[in-house]
C-alpha positions in Angstrom: 0.0 0.0 0.0 1.2 3.5 -0.9 0.9 5.3 2.5 0.4 9.1 2.5 -0.3 9.6 6.1 0.4 7.5 9.2 -0.7 7.9 12.8 1.4 6.1 15.4 0.0 5.6 18.9 -1.8 9.0 18.6 -3.5 10.1 21.7 -5.2 13.3 22.5 -6.6 15.1 25.7 -8.8 18.0 26.6 -7.2 18.8 30.0 -7.4 15.6 32.0 -10.0 14.0 29.7 -8.5 11.6 27.1 -10.5 11.7 23.8 -8.3 9.6 21.6 -6.4 6.4 22.8 -3.2 5.3 21.1 -4.6 5.1 17.6 -2.3 3.6 15.0 -3.4 3.4 11.3 -2.2 4.0 7.8 -4.0 6.2 5.3 -3.5 5.2 1.6 -2.6 7.7 -1.0 -5.4 8.7 -3.5 -8.1 7.0 -1.5 -11.0 8.1 0.6 -10.6 6.9 4.2 -13.8 7.2 6.3 -13.8 7.5 10.1 -17.1 6.4 11.7 -18.5 6.0 15.1 -21.1 7.4 17.5 -21.2 11.0 18.6 -18.5 11.9 21.1 -16.3 8.9 20.2 -13.3 11.1 19.2 -13.7 11.2 15.4 -13.3 14.9 14.9 -10.6 15.1 17.6 -8.6 12.5 15.8 -8.5 14.1 12.4 -7.8 17.5 14.1 -4.7 15.9 15.4 -3.6 14.9 11.9 -3.0 18.6 10.9 -2.2 19.9 14.4 -5.5 21.8 14.8 -6.1 20.1 18.2 -3.3 21.9 19.9 -4.9 25.3 19.3 -7.5 24.5 22.0 -6.5 25.7 25.4 -5.2 22.8 27.7 -5.4 20.3 24.8 -2.4 18.1 24.2 -1.3 15.2 21.9 1.1 12.3 22.2 2.4 10.0 19.5 3.3 10.8 16.0 1.8 11.6 12.6 3.9 10.9 9.6 3.3 12.7 6.3 5.4 10.6 3.9 8.7 10.5 5.9 8.2 13.5 8.1 6.9 13.4 11.6 4.5 16.4 11.8 5.0 16.7 15.6 8.8 16.7 15.4 10.6 19.7 17.0 11.0 22.6 14.5 8.1 21.6 12.3 6.0 24.7 11.6 2.2 24.0 12.4 1.1 26.6 9.8 3.0 24.8 7.1 1.4 21.5 8.3 -2.1 23.0 8.0 -1.2 24.1 4.5 -0.1 20.6 3.5 -2.9 18.9 5.3 -6.0 21.0 4.6 -9.3 20.9 6.4 -13.0 21.4 5.6 -15.3 21.7 8.6 -18.8 20.5 9.4 -20.5 23.8 8.9 -19.6 25.9 5.8 -17.5 28.8 6.9 -16.7 31.1 4.0 -15.0 34.3 5.3 -18.0 36.6 5.7 -16.4 39.9 4.5 -14.9 38.4 1.4 -16.2 37.8 -2.1 -16.3 34.4 -3.7 -13.0 35.1 -5.5 -11.3 36.5 -2.4 -12.3 33.4 -0.3 -10.4 31.1 -2.7 -7.5 33.5 -3.1 -7.0 34.2 0.7 -4.6 31.4 1.4 -2.7 32.1 -1.8 -2.1 35.6 -0.8 -1.0 34.6 2.7 1.6 32.5 1.0 2.8 35.4 -1.0 1.1 35.0 -4.3 0.1 38.4 -5.5 0.3 38.4 -9.4 -3.2 38.7 -10.7 -3.0 36.4 -13.7 -1.7 33.6 -11.5 -4.3 34.2 -8.9 -7.1 34.2 -11.6 -5.7 30.9 -12.9 -5.6 29.1 -9.5 -9.0 30.5 -8.4 -10.6 29.2 -11.5 -8.8 25.9 -11.3 -9.7 25.5 -7.6 -13.4 26.3 -8.2 -13.4 23.8 -11.1 -11.9 21.1 -8.9 -14.7 21.8 -6.4 -17.3 21.5 -9.2 -18.4 25.0 -8.5 -17.0 27.1 -11.3 -20.0 26.9 -13.7 -22.3 28.0 -10.9 -20.3 31.0 -9.7 -18.1 32.2 -12.6 -20.5 35.2 -13.0 -20.7 35.8 -9.2 -17.0 36.0 -8.3 -17.5 39.5 -6.9 -20.6 38.5 -4.8 -20.1 37.7 -1.0 -19.2 34.1 -0.4 -22.0 34.1 2.1 -24.6 34.9 -0.6 -24.2 31.3 -2.0 -26.4 28.4 -1.0 -25.3 26.1 1.8 -24.1 23.4 -0.5 -22.3 26.0 -2.7 -20.7 27.6 0.4 -19.3 24.1 1.4 -17.8 23.6 -2.1 -16.4 27.1 -1.9 -14.6 26.1 1.4 -13.3 22.9 -0.4 -12.0 25.2 -3.2 -10.3 27.4 -0.6 -8.6 24.4 0.9 -7.6 23.1 -2.6 -6.1 26.4 -3.7 -3.0 26.0 -1.6 -2.3 22.6 -3.0 -2.5 20.4 0.0 -1.3 16.8 -0.1 -4.1 15.5 2.1 -7.6 16.9 2.6 -9.4 16.3 5.9 -13.2 16.6 5.8 -15.1 16.7 9.2 -18.7 15.7 8.5 -18.9 18.1 5.5 -22.4 17.2 4.6 -24.1 17.2 8.0 -25.6 20.7 7.5 -26.6 20.1 3.8 -29.7 18.9 2.1 -29.7 15.6 0.1 -29.1 17.3 -3.3 -26.1 19.2 -2.0 -24.8 16.1 -0.2 -25.0 14.1 -3.4 -22.9 16.8 -5.1 -20.3 16.6 -2.4 -20.1 12.8 -2.6 -19.7 12.9 -6.4 -16.9 15.4 -5.9 -15.1 13.0 -3.6 -14.7 10.4 -6.4 -13.0 13.1 -8.5 -10.9 14.6 -5.7 -9.2 11.3 -4.8 -7.6 11.2 -8.2 -5.4 14.1 -7.1 -5.6 14.1 -3.3 -5.7 11.8 -0.3 -9.0 12.4 1.6 -9.9 11.6 5.1 -13.7 11.9 5.8 -15.3 11.9 9.2 -19.0 11.0 8.9 -21.8 10.0 11.3 -23.6 8.6 8.1 -22.7 5.0 7.7 -24.4 4.8 4.3 -22.2 7.7 3.2 -19.1 6.0 4.3 -20.1 2.8 2.5 -20.8 4.8 -0.7 -17.7 6.9 -1.0 -14.8 5.4 1.0 -12.3 2.8 0.1 -11.2 2.2 3.7 -13.1 2.7 7.0 -12.1 3.0 10.6 -14.5 2.5 13.5 -13.8 4.6 16.6 -15.4 4.0 19.9 -14.7 5.9 23.1 -11.5 7.1 21.5 -10.2 3.6 20.6 -9.8 2.4 17.1 -11.9 -0.8 17.2 -11.5 -1.8 13.6 -9.9 -0.5 10.4 -9.9 -2.1 6.9 -11.5 -2.1 3.5 -14.9 -0.6 3.6 -16.7 -3.4 1.9 -15.4 -5.9 4.4 -15.9 -3.8 7.4 -19.7 -3.3 6.5 -20.4 -6.8 5.3 -18.1 -9.0 7.4 -16.6 -7.1 10.3 -14.0 -8.8 12.5 -15.0 -7.1 15.8 -18.4 -7.8 17.5 -18.5 -4.2 18.6 -18.3 -3.1 14.9 -21.1 -5.4 14.0 -23.2 -4.1 16.8 -22.7 -0.6 15.8 -23.3 -1.0 12.0 -26.4 -3.1 12.7 -27.9 -0.4 14.9 -27.7 -2.2 18.2 -26.0 0.8 19.8 -24.8 4.4 18.9 
């Protein structure tokens, strides 16, 4: 397996409360890896550790290692800002920058990274919006506020914003939970296209969604990785009784 991202005995705490317990797993390049489990099981905390977002919370801490190719992202001297550029993130609720236009939302990260030339900005903004399957819907609205778009369009705008800085991995934390079924279907269709270029990690509470779009699935329970493997096997022939109990609805 061509491994893009690897967690080794990754644990996370909020103060004295442990949310993730020594999780070890390998995330394959150019695949969609889903993380499922009941509410409060540590799914979001786990993926926030993958790009060092967890540590921005007061009194939060992380132990273990996260390897992006051959680099430990938690090693001394590694810049967390650079980590978050290389491992991008899309959140549960669409969060376009409220004072910015559609264009400026996508260009924001590029400008922070020093790109100022307008022709190049134009090219990358269009490319990113196309990758997010949004260009045809907004090409005549680039000067409109990002918040003027529909919920599903705003989420795809946030995906375009994350893609603009050319991440190696894209983390998606329940990106469809606030969307209607039509918008959700567009995001799911987009995932099939994105994995041709990116490695995607998807947190979802929707097991049907995980079954539809992911190649590999991990089941978290109370911060512990109970089972991790090919999605088809995990849903049809799980190895762990707790996995079977969860996916058949006996708890969670």
